[in-house]
C-alpha positions as CSV (number, residue, x, y, z in Angstrom):
1,M,126.4,101.5,-52.5
2,V,130.2,101.1,-54.5
3,T,131.0,98.2,-56.6
4,A,133.3,96.3,-58.8
5,S,133.1,93.7,-60.9
6,T,132.8,91.7,-64.2
7,G,128.8,91.5,-64.4
8,N,126.7,89.8,-61.9
9,H,128.3,90.3,-59.3
10,G,127.4,94.1,-59.8
11,A,124.0,92.8,-61.4
12,A,123.1,91.2,-57.5
13,T,124.3,94.5,-56.2
14,A,122.1,97.0,-58.7
15,W,118.9,94.1,-57.8
16,A,119.5,94.8,-54.2
17,A,120.3,98.6,-53.8
18,E,116.5,99.0,-56.2
19,R,115.0,97.0,-53.6
20,T,116.6,98.7,-50.7
21,G,116.0,102.3,-52.0
22,M,119.6,103.1,-52.3
23,R,121.7,103.3,-56.1
24,G,124.2,100.7,-56.9
25,V,127.2,102.2,-58.6
26,V,129.4,99.5,-60.6
27,F,132.9,99.6,-61.7
28,V,133.5,97.8,-64.6
29,P,136.7,96.9,-66.9
30,A,136.9,98.5,-69.7
31,D,136.2,95.2,-71.7
32,A,133.4,94.1,-70.0
33,S,131.0,91.9,-72.2
34,E,127.8,93.9,-73.8
35,T,125.4,91.2,-72.2
36,K,126.6,91.9,-68.9
37,L,126.7,95.9,-69.4
38,A,123.1,95.5,-70.9
39,L,122.1,93.3,-68.0
40,L,123.6,96.0,-65.4
41,E,122.0,98.9,-67.3
42,D,118.4,97.2,-67.0
43,L,119.1,96.4,-63.1
44,G,119.1,100.3,-62.8
45,A,123.5,100.2,-62.1
46,E,125.1,103.5,-62.1
47,L,128.0,102.4,-64.7
48,R,131.9,103.3,-64.6
49,M,133.8,101.7,-67.3
50,V,137.6,102.0,-65.8
51,G,140.6,100.0,-65.5
52,A,142.3,97.2,-67.5
53,D,140.7,94.2,-65.6
54,L,138.6,93.9,-62.6
55,D,141.6,94.3,-59.8
56,E,142.0,98.2,-61.5
57,S,139.0,98.2,-61.5
58,K,138.2,97.8,-58.2
59,D,140.9,100.0,-56.7
60,L,139.2,102.6,-58.3
61,A,135.8,102.2,-56.8
62,R,137.3,101.5,-53.8
63,E,138.8,105.1,-53.8
64,H,135.7,106.7,-55.3
65,A,134.0,104.9,-52.2
66,A,136.2,107.3,-50.1
67,G,136.2,109.6,-51.5
68,N,132.5,110.3,-51.5
69,G,131.8,108.8,-48.0
70,L,129.9,105.9,-49.5
71,P,130.1,102.3,-48.7
72,F,132.7,99.7,-51.0
73,F,130.9,95.9,-51.1
74,E,134.2,94.1,-52.4
75,D,132.9,90.5,-53.6
76,G,134.6,87.8,-51.2
77,A,135.5,90.2,-48.7
78,E,132.0,90.2,-46.4
79,P,131.0,87.7,-44.3
80,A,127.5,88.1,-45.2
81,Q,127.6,87.0,-48.3
82,F,128.8,83.7,-47.1
83,E,126.1,83.2,-45.9
84,G,123.9,84.3,-48.2
85,Y,125.2,81.9,-50.9
86,A,125.4,79.1,-48.0
87,A,121.8,79.2,-48.6
88,I,122.3,77.2,-52.5
89,G,124.2,74.4,-50.3
90,E,121.4,74.0,-48.1
91,E,118.7,74.1,-51.4
92,I,120.9,71.2,-52.8
93,L,120.6,69.1,-49.8
94,R,116.7,69.6,-49.9
95,Q,116.6,68.4,-53.5
96,L,119.1,65.8,-53.0
97,G,117.6,64.4,-50.0
98,E,121.6,63.9,-49.0
99,P,125.1,64.9,-48.9
100,P,126.4,64.3,-53.0
101,M,130.3,63.2,-53.3
102,R,131.1,66.6,-53.9
103,V,130.3,70.1,-55.1
104,I,131.8,71.7,-58.1
105,V,132.5,75.8,-57.9
106,P,133.2,78.0,-60.1
107,V,135.7,80.4,-57.6
108,G,136.0,84.2,-58.6
109,N,136.9,85.9,-55.7
110,G,136.1,82.7,-53.3
111,A,132.5,83.8,-52.3
112,L,130.0,81.4,-53.6
113,I,132.4,78.5,-52.4
114,I,132.6,79.7,-49.4
115,G,129.3,80.0,-48.8
116,V,128.2,76.4,-50.5
117,R,130.7,75.1,-48.2
118,Q,128.9,75.9,-45.3
119,G,125.6,74.4,-46.9
120,I,127.0,71.7,-48.1
121,G,130.5,71.1,-46.7
122,R,131.8,69.1,-49.4
123,V,132.8,71.3,-52.6
124,L,135.7,71.2,-55.2
125,G,137.0,75.0,-56.6
126,V,137.7,75.6,-60.5
127,V,139.6,78.2,-61.4
128,A,140.6,78.8,-65.1
129,K,144.6,78.3,-65.7
130,E,144.7,81.4,-67.2
131,A,143.3,83.1,-63.9
132,P,145.3,80.9,-61.3
133,V,145.3,83.2,-58.3
134,M,142.8,81.5,-55.9
135,A,144.1,78.0,-56.9
136,L,147.6,79.3,-56.0
137,S,146.8,80.9,-53.2
138,V,144.9,78.6,-51.9
139,E,147.8,76.1,-51.6
140,A,150.3,78.5,-50.6
141,G,148.1,78.9,-47.8
142,H,148.1,82.7,-48.1
143,P,147.8,85.4,-51.2
144,V,150.2,85.0,-53.5
145,E,151.0,87.5,-56.8
146,C,149.5,86.4,-59.8
147,D,150.2,88.9,-63.3
148,R,147.6,87.3,-65.3
149,S,143.6,87.0,-65.3
150,A,143.9,86.4,-69.1
151,T,139.9,84.1,-69.4
152,F,137.1,84.5,-71.0
153,A,135.2,83.4,-68.5
154,D,135.5,86.5,-67.4
155,G,133.7,85.6,-64.0
156,M,136.2,83.5,-62.7
157,A,139.2,86.7,-64.0
158,V,140.9,87.8,-61.1
159,R,144.5,88.6,-60.7
160,V,144.3,90.0,-56.6
161,A,143.0,87.3,-54.0
162,I,140.8,88.7,-51.1
163,P,142.7,87.3,-47.9
164,L,139.8,86.9,-46.0
165,A,138.1,84.3,-49.0
166,V,142.1,82.4,-49.0
167,D,141.5,82.3,-45.2
168,Q,138.7,80.8,-45.9
169,L,139.3,78.4,-48.6
170,R,142.6,77.0,-47.5
171,R,140.9,74.9,-44.5
172,G,141.3,71.8,-47.1
173,T,139.5,73.1,-49.8
174,P,140.7,71.6,-53.4
175,M,140.9,72.9,-56.6
176,V,141.3,72.3,-60.2
177,M,142.2,73.9,-62.8
178,V,141.0,74.4,-66.6
179,S,142.2,75.4,-69.9
180,E,140.8,77.9,-72.2
181,R,139.2,75.4,-74.4
182,E,138.4,73.0,-71.7
183,I,136.1,75.3,-70.9
184,A,134.8,76.5,-75.0
185,H,134.1,72.9,-74.8
186,A,131.6,72.7,-71.9
187,V,130.2,75.9,-73.0
188,R,129.6,73.8,-76.9
189,D,128.1,70.6,-74.8
190,Y,125.6,73.0,-72.3
191,A,124.4,74.3,-75.9
192,A,124.1,71.3,-77.1
193,A,121.7,70.5,-74.4
194,G,119.9,74.0,-75.5
195,I,121.2,75.7,-72.3
196,R,123.4,79.2,-72.8
197,V,126.2,79.3,-70.3
198,E,129.0,81.7,-70.0
199,G,132.7,80.6,-69.0
200,A,132.7,80.1,-65.6
201,A,129.6,78.3,-66.3
202,G,130.7,75.7,-68.3
203,S,133.9,75.8,-65.8
204,A,131.7,73.2,-63.8
205,L,131.4,70.6,-66.1
206,A,135.2,71.2,-67.8
207,A,136.8,70.1,-64.1
208,F,134.0,67.4,-63.5
209,R,135.7,65.8,-66.5
210,K,139.4,65.8,-64.8
211,L,138.0,63.8,-62.8
212,K,138.1,60.1,-62.5
213,R,135.6,58.0,-63.3
214,E,135.0,56.0,-59.6
215,Q,134.8,59.7,-58.6
216,H,131.9,61.2,-60.1
217,D,128.9,60.1,-58.7
218,P,127.4,61.9,-57.3
219,T,128.0,65.3,-58.4
220,V,126.4,68.3,-58.8
221,L,127.4,71.4,-61.2
222,I,127.1,74.3,-60.2
223,V,126.4,76.7,-62.9
224,T,126.8,80.2,-62.5
225,G,124.9,82.4,-65.5
226,R,124.1,82.9,-69.2
227,N,125.5,86.2,-69.5
228,I,127.8,85.8,-72.6
229,D,128.1,87.7,-75.8
230,D,126.7,86.5,-78.8
231,E,129.9,86.4,-81.2
232,L,132.0,84.8,-77.7
233,H,129.3,81.7,-77.5
234,R,128.9,81.5,-81.5
235,R,132.8,80.5,-81.2
236,C,132.9,78.4,-78.2
237,V,130.0,76.0,-80.2
238,E,131.6,76.3,-83.9
239,E,135.1,76.5,-82.7
240,P,136.0,75.5,-79.5
241,D,139.9,74.5,-80.5
242,S,140.5,77.8,-81.6
243,F,141.0,78.8,-77.8
244,P,144.9,77.9,-75.9
245,D,145.0,74.6,-74.5
């Protein structure tokens, strides 16, 4: 099974492939997180480090799969993936006993928020201001071109929108953009609470802080991972204002 990822989706693919007797071939950008690379290797993935960003890696992964007669698994383009993520929304309902006002979900390729919405309904998406393609595409109602995905929140570092995901999300899904500095402050505050998170995971808290106070209760934040390099985490904790706003 071939896929492309900045790390966490690739790790999930490698984990599932190993359990079904397959091999996960994961294409990652050349500047991928060392922490995520180590995780992928631990899970048995065959790594290919190519491409300047996720979308370049994805193009090369698709070519490799087609040239070798292998299945290609594109994050955000598989309806079965949405059904899997719906379990998160269902779990939230079971734990709370009633629907929250909203669930704030980090958005990369969009599969996670599509699935959570299927399971629970009320969602608010959050994208990085430096990787805005999904928010711009949802607002336009169709995929739009974007020239950047320059966020340290690599789980949201998407430059090219997936048509299926946009089609699903344009049906009334609100989006919030957060800056690199706002994400860094959220990572710092999670650390103060004893929770290590990566940038994408911190983005939900960053978005929560942009809501009006009367909109807060009850809100659920999806925390999507803790795979962040030590030096980047240190900078977020000790120098959050060094990130652009």
